[in-house]
ZAMARGU-4260 file (C-alpha; in steps of 0.2 Angstrom, whole numbers, plus 5000, padded with zeros to 4 digits):
<rodrens>
0) 4926/4841/4942 | 4944/4845/4948 | 4944/4863/4940 | 4926/4866/4948 | 4932/4860/4965
5) 4947/4871/4965 | 4936/4886/4960 | 4924/4882/4974 | 4937/4882/4986 | 4945/4898/4980
10) 4929/4907/4980 | 4925/4901/4998 | 4942/4907/5003 | 4940/4923/4996 | 4922/4926/5003
15) 4929/4921/5020 | 4944/4933/5019 | 4933/4948/5013 | 4921/4945/5027 | 4935/4943/5040
20) 4942/4959/5034 | 4926/4969/5035 | 4923/4962/5053 | 4942/4965/5058 | 4941/4984/5052
25) 4928/4987/5066 | 4941/4981/5080 | 4957/4990/5071 | 4964/4973/5065 | 4974/4974/5049
30) 4965/4965/5035 | 4981/4957/5029 | 4984/4948/5046 | 4965/4941/5044 | 4970/4935/5026
35) 4984/4926/5033 | 4973/4919/5047 | 4960/4913/5035 | 4973/4904/5025 | 4980/4895/5040
40) 4962/4891/5046 | 4959/4882/5030 | 4976/4874/5029 | 4982/4857/5033 | 4982/4860/5051
45) 4965/4867/5051 | 4951/4861/5039 | 4963/4851/5029 | 4968/4859/5013 | 4985/4853/5009
50) 4996/4865/5000 | 5015/4864/5000 | 5021/4870/4983 | 5035/4883/4986 | 5036/4886/4967
55) 5018/4890/4965 | 5018/4901/4981 | 5034/4911/4974 | 5026/4913/4957 | 5010/4920/4964
60) 5019/4931/4977 | 5031/4938/4965 | 5017/4943/4952 | 5006/4950/4966 | 5021/4960/4973
65) 5026/4967/4956 | 5008/4972/4954 | 5007/4981/4971 | 5024/4990/4969 | 5018/4996/4951
70) 5001/5002/4959 | 5011/5010/4974 | 5021/5020/4961 | 5006/5024/4952 | 4997/5032/4967
75) 5013/5041/4973 | 5014/5060/4968 | 5032/5067/4965 | 5026/5083/4972 | 5023/5074/4989
80) 5039/5064/4989 | 5050/5077/4983 | 5052/5085/4999 | 5055/5068/5007 | 5066/5061/4994
85) 5081/5061/5004 | 5075/5053/5020 | 5064/5041/5009 | 5079/5035/5000 | 5090/5035/5015
90) 5078/5023/5024 | 5075/5012/5009 | 5094/5009/5006 | 5105/5013/5021 | 5091/5008/5033
95) 5088/4991/5026 | 5108/4988/5025 | 5109/4993/5044 | 5093/4983/5049 | 5101/4967/5040
100) 5118/4969/5047 | 5113/4974/5065 | 5101/4961/5066 | 5111/4947/5059 | 5126/4951/5070
105) 5114/4951/5086 | 5106/4934/5080 | 5124/4927/5078 | 5128/4931/5096 | 5112/4926/5104
110) 5104/4912/5094 | 5118/4903/5084 | 5112/4886/5086 | 5094/4889/5082 | 5095/4898/5065
115) 5111/4892/5057 | 5129/4888/5059 | 5137/4903/5051 | 5137/4922/5052 | 5131/4922/5034
120) 5116/4911/5038 | 5111/4924/5052 | 5113/4939/5040 | 5103/4930/5026 | 5089/4928/5039
125) 5090/4946/5044 | 5091/4951/5026 | 5075/4942/5022 | 5066/4953/5035 | 5076/4969/5033
130) 5063/4979/5023 | 5045/4985/5027 | 5032/4977/5018 | 5024/4989/5005 | 5007/4980/5005
135) 5006/4981/5024 | 5010/4999/5025 | 5000/5005/5010 | 4984/4995/5017 | 4986/5000/5035
140) 4990/5018/5032 | 4977/5021/5019 | 4964/5009/5027 | 4965/5017/5044 | 4965/5035/5036
145) 4979/5041/5047 | 4983/5059/5043 | 5000/5061/5049 | 5010/5077/5053 | 5027/5083/5045
150) 5025/5073/5029 | 5027/5056/5038 | 5015/5047/5028 | 5024/5050/5011 | 5041/5047/5019
155) 5034/5030/5026 | 5025/5026/5009 | 5041/5030/4999 | 5052/5020/5010 | 5041/5004/5009
160) 5039/5006/4991 | 5057/5008/4987 | 5065/4997/5001 | 5060/4980/4994 | 5074/4981/4980
165) 5088/4984/4991 | 5082/4969/5003 | 5079/4958/4987 | 5097/4961/4981 | 5103/4958/4999
170) 5094/4941/5000 | 5101/4936/4983 | 5118/4941/4988 | 5119/4931/5005 | 5110/4916/4996
175) 5125/4916/4983 | 5138/4918/4998 | 5130/4905/5008 | 5130/4893/4994 | 5147/4896/4988
180) 5155/4887/5003 | 5173/4890/5006 | 5179/4909/5006 | 5165/4921/5001 | 5168/4934/4987
185) 5162/4950/4995 | 5169/4961/4981 | 5159/4953/4967 | 5144/4952/4979 | 5144/4971/4981
190) 5147/4974/4962 | 5132/4963/4959 | 5122/4974/4971 | 5127/4990/4963 | 5124/4984/4946
195) 5107/4977/4949 | 5101/4993/4957 | 5108/5004/4943 | 5101/4993/4929 | 5084/4992/4938
200) 5083/5011/4940 | 5087/5015/4922 | 5076/5002/4915 | 5062/5007/4926 | 5063/5025/4921
205) 5065/5022/4903 | 5052/5008/4901 | 5040/5019/4911 | 5042/5033/4899 | 5040/5021/4884
210) 5023/5015/4892 | 5016/5033/4893 | 5020/5036/4875 | 5013/5020/4869 | 4997/5022/4879
215) 4994/5039/4872 | 4998/5034/4854 | 4990/5017/4853 | 4972/5023/4850 | 4962/5008/4857
220) 4944/5008/4851 | 4938/4999/4867 | 4942/5010/4882 | 4941/4996/4894 | 4957/4989/4887
225) 4968/5004/4893 | 4969/4998/4911 | 4973/4980/4905 | 4987/4988/4894 | 4994/4996/4908
230) 4994/4980/4918 | 5003/4971/4903 | 5016/4985/4903 | 5019/4983/4921 | 5023/4964/4920
235) 5033/4968/4904 | 5044/4981/4914 | 5046/4968/4928 | 5051/4953/4917 | 5062/4963/4904
240) 5073/4970/4918 | 5075/4953/4925 | 5083/4948/4908 | 5093/4964/4908 | 5101/4958/4924
245) 5093/4972/4934 | 5083/4974/4950 | 5065/4970/4944 | 5057/4976/4960 | 5065/4993/4959
250) 5061/4995/4940 | 5042/4991/4942 | 5041/5003/4956 | 5050/5017/4947 | 5039/5013/4931
255) 5023/5015/4941 | 5030/5031/4948 | 5034/5038/4930 | 5017/5032/4923 | 5007/5040/4938
260) 5015/5057/4937 | 5013/5058/4918 | 4997/5062/4908 | 4989/5048/4899 | 4972/5044/4892
265) 4959/5036/4905 | 4970/5039/4919 | 4958/5039/4933 | 4949/5022/4927 | 4966/5014/4926
270) 4970/5019/4944 | 4953/5013/4950 | 4957/4997/4941 | 4974/4995/4950 | 4966/4998/4967
275) 4956/4982/4964 | 4971/4973/4956 | 4980/4978/4972 | 4968/4971/4984 | 4966/4956/4974
280) 4985/4953/4973 | 4986/4956/4992 | 4972/4944/4995 | 4978/4930/4984 | 4997/4932/4992
285) 4992/4932/5009 | 4979/4918/5007 | 4993/4907/4998 | 5005/4911/5011 | 4993/4907/5025
290) 4990/4890/5017 | 5008/4886/5015 | 5012/4887/5034 | 5009/4873/5046 | 5004/4881/5062
295) 5009/4866/5072 | 5028/4869/5065 | 5028/4887/5073 | 5029/4880/5091 | 5047/4874/5088
300) 5053/4891/5083 | 5041/4901/5095 | 5055/4906/5107 | 5068/4911/5094 | 5055/4920/5083
305) 5049/4931/5098 | 5067/4935/5102 | 5070/4940/5085 | 5054/4950/5083 | 5058/4959/5100
310) 5076/4963/5093 | 5069/4970/5077 | 5055/4980/5084 | 5064/4987/5099 | 5082/4988/5094
315) 5088/4986/5075 | 5073/4995/5067 | 5075/5011/5078 | 5094/5009/5076 | 5093/5010/5057
320) 5079/5024/5058 | 5088/5036/5069 | 5106/5034/5060 | 5097/5035/5043 | 5087/5051/5047
325) 5102/5059/5057 | 5106/5071/5043 | 5087/5077/5042 | 5084/5089/5057 | 5066/5092/5051
330) 5061/5076/5060 | 5058/5077/5078 | 5061/5065/5091 | 5042/5059/5091 | 5043/5058/5072
335) 5058/5046/5072 | 5050/5035/5086 | 5034/5034/5075 | 5044/5030/5059 | 5053/5016/5069
340) 5036/5009/5075 | 5030/5007/5057 | 5042/4994/5053 | 5029/4982/5046 | 5033/4965/5039
345) 5022/4956/5028 | 5021/4945/5013 | 5038/4951/5005 | 5049/4943/5019 | 5039/4926/5018
350) 5042/4927/4999 | 5061/4929/5002 | 5060/4915/5014 | 5052/4904/5000 | 5066/4909/4988
355) 5078/4903/5002 | 5069/4886/5002 | 5068/4885/4983 | 5088/4889/4983 | 5092/4874/4995
360) 5099/4885/5008 | 5103/4875/5023 | 5090/4877/5038 | 5078/4886/5025 | 5063/4877/5033
365) 5067/4884/5050 | 5070/4901/5042 | 5053/4901/5034 | 5044/4897/5051 | 5054/4910/5059
370) 5050/4924/5046 | 5032/4919/5046 | 5031/4920/5065 | 5039/4936/5064 | 5028/4944/5051
375) 5013/4939/5063 | 5020/4946/5078 | 5023/4962/5067 | 5006/4964/5060 | 4998/4960/5077
380) 5010/4971/5088 | 5013/4985/5076 | 4999/4985/5064 | 4985/4985/5076 | 4993/4999/5087
385) 4998/5012/5074 | 4983/5024/5077 | 4986/5022/5096 | 5005/5026/5094 | 5002/5040/5082
390) 4990/5049/5094 | 5001/5045/5109 | 5016/5053/5100 | 5005/5067/5094 | 5010/5065/5076
395) 4992/5063/5069 | 4979/5075/5066 | 4960/5074/5062 | 4955/5069/5045 | 4953/5084/5034
400) 4936/5077/5026 | 4922/5072/5038 | 4911/5062/5037 | 4916/5050/5025 | 4905/5047/5010
405) 4894/5031/5012 | 4887/5032/4994 | 4884/5044/4980 | 4869/5046/4968 | 4881/5054/4954
410) 4894/5043/4947 | 4903/5056/4937 | 4923/5055/4933 | 4932/5071/4930 | 4950/5071/4923
415) 4963/5072/4935 | 4970/5088/4927 | 4954/5097/4934 | 4958/5105/4951 | 4941/5106/4958
420) 4930/5101/4973 | 4913/5092/4968 | 4900/5092/4981 | 4883/5083/4982 | 4869/5091/4992
425) 4852/5086/4997 | 4839/5100/4997 | 4829/5102/5013 | 4813/5112/5015 | 4821/5126/5025
430) 4833/5129/5010 | 4818/5134/4999 | 4812/5148/5011 | 4820/5162/5000 | 4812/5154/4985
435) 4811/5137/4976 | 4821/5143/4960 | 4839/5137/4959 | 4845/5155/4958 | 4837/5159/4974
440) 4848/5148/4983 | 4862/5161/4982 | 4877/5151/4976 | 4893/5159/4975 | 4899/5165/4958
445) 4912/5152/4955 | 4900/5138/4960 | 4889/5128/4947 | 4875/5115/4949 | 4878/5104/4935
450) 4865/5090/4938 | 4850/5087/4948 | 4843/5070/4954 | 4824/5070/4957 | 4818/5052/4962
455) 4825/5041/4948 | 4826/5056/4935 | 4842/5066/4931 | 4842/5082/4923 | 4853/5098/4919
460) 4846/5113/4928 | 4845/5132/4924 | 4844/5146/4935 | 4825/5145/4934 | 4823/5127/4938
465) 4811/5125/4952 | 4818/5114/4966 | 4809/5102/4977 | 4813/5096/4995 | 4823/5080/4993
470) 4832/5084/4976 | 4849/5081/4975 | 4862/5093/4968 | 4878/5090/4960 | 4889/5105/4964
475) 4906/5109/4957 | 4917/5123/4964 | 4935/5129/4961 | 4942/5125/4977 | 4939/5122/4996
480) 4937/5140/4999 | 4923/5141/4987 | 4915/5125/4992 | 4915/5132/5010 | 4906/5148/5004
485) 4893/5138/4995 | 4889/5128/5011 | 4887/5144/5021 | 4876/5151/5007 | 4865/5136/5010
490) 4865/5137/5029 | 4877/5123/5031 | 4892/5124/5042 | 4909/5120/5033 | 4918/5105/5037
495) 4930/5112/5050 | 4916/5121/5059 | 4904/5106/5061 | 4901/5097/5077 | 4907/5079/5080
500) 4889/5073/5074 | 4887/5080/5057 | 4870/5083/5049 | 4864/5069/5038 | 4857/5081/5025
505) 4873/5083/5015 | 4888/5073/5008 | 4904/5078/5000 | 4915/5070/4987 | 4931/5078/4981
510) 4939/5075/4964 | 4956/5083/4963 | 4973/5078/4959 | 4975/5064/4971 | 4970/5071/4988
515) 4957/5064/5000 | 4942/5055/4993
</rodrens>
């Protein structure tokens, strides 16, 4: 009965989180914040589920984070990040270091008695919150469909995917320094930091290449096993790098980047699989972290937590962004302010705080509560206002594709290498005035109708096929220009020429090399 009880509770938590996320999306509330809220609601101070296992929470968080980082690399196109590689790396390394050091120094000056007795304790607390959270940034930027100018989106996603390794090394370094006692050995700590990053980078690249080779050579009979094979490979990269004394978070992100930008069999189905895995990982991670905290304990750290949140949002994050982006003149003042605002904290700082508790760091209980409170403040203040701030700073632009597709009658999967646009069109009576045959529609030369759905029946048409009102056509074109020509030929205004309330008689779905869906 115990296993069934746990499964029942787990399913109820998942149901509640999914429904809360659906409701919250209507009001612009980040789903991750609601996942945390559901965990807190069902926790010991809520409905009474008692969970205080730091080891399990750390294990689940680490596994989930490795899957999220690999998926983030898998979805990142090198051609998108190449122009922002310098700024992204600067934010992910120098930006993290500046955030940790500046925040730690300020905390040591204004809150010495609330967060610890030493400067190292303040630096450790700051280091746990020094990186932006990849799960939060990916989820909010993509979930809200923000179309940002000046390559801001790839910059932010590269930073959030690549800065966790730097923060992790800083946390481990400061933990060792705090626990050493006596005179800290800063030289050995710096060498450890450089060595872990170097080993992690090399291991991630080499193991990513090995994964691609193995996936293409293994020849599995059951194609459903390929996504599982890639998932197992990502976990192998993470664990192997750990035993090589490298940075596992950096390695798994780089491995995902290598795999995602290489050709391998069943690539699209693998990406779809990792989309689901990422949401499952985020849901599990935020639920468990919500269960782990006791809201009643947050009252004792409310004042220092709010002060630290204010310092990081309005002082140290902007400072680190402006310094890191100083050499890159392409970013305007508005761009830098917006990047400063996207300093989202999430599960990663909480996982680092759990690591401090597991290591027996002094005042780690208070540190955990402060980090949790700062994460909540970040998701509420920054996460809910991203679209508004982007609009206010004029760094966003309308989505390229409107309206969004609600459903599709054709579930056709095209290889990623096919650079084409696929469109689903419903035939209206007025479209048949020039003739009912397919050839009478006047399709452009580089546009083909590859399938027709009539009722529940699907068939491949010819030019002589007689069309009926209500038929749905699956149309493939070379590119956006040909797609627009097709729409004009059918008497439908192209996307950029449509009024705010588009006609309901058409839908578009694009299958290209990673663009909008």
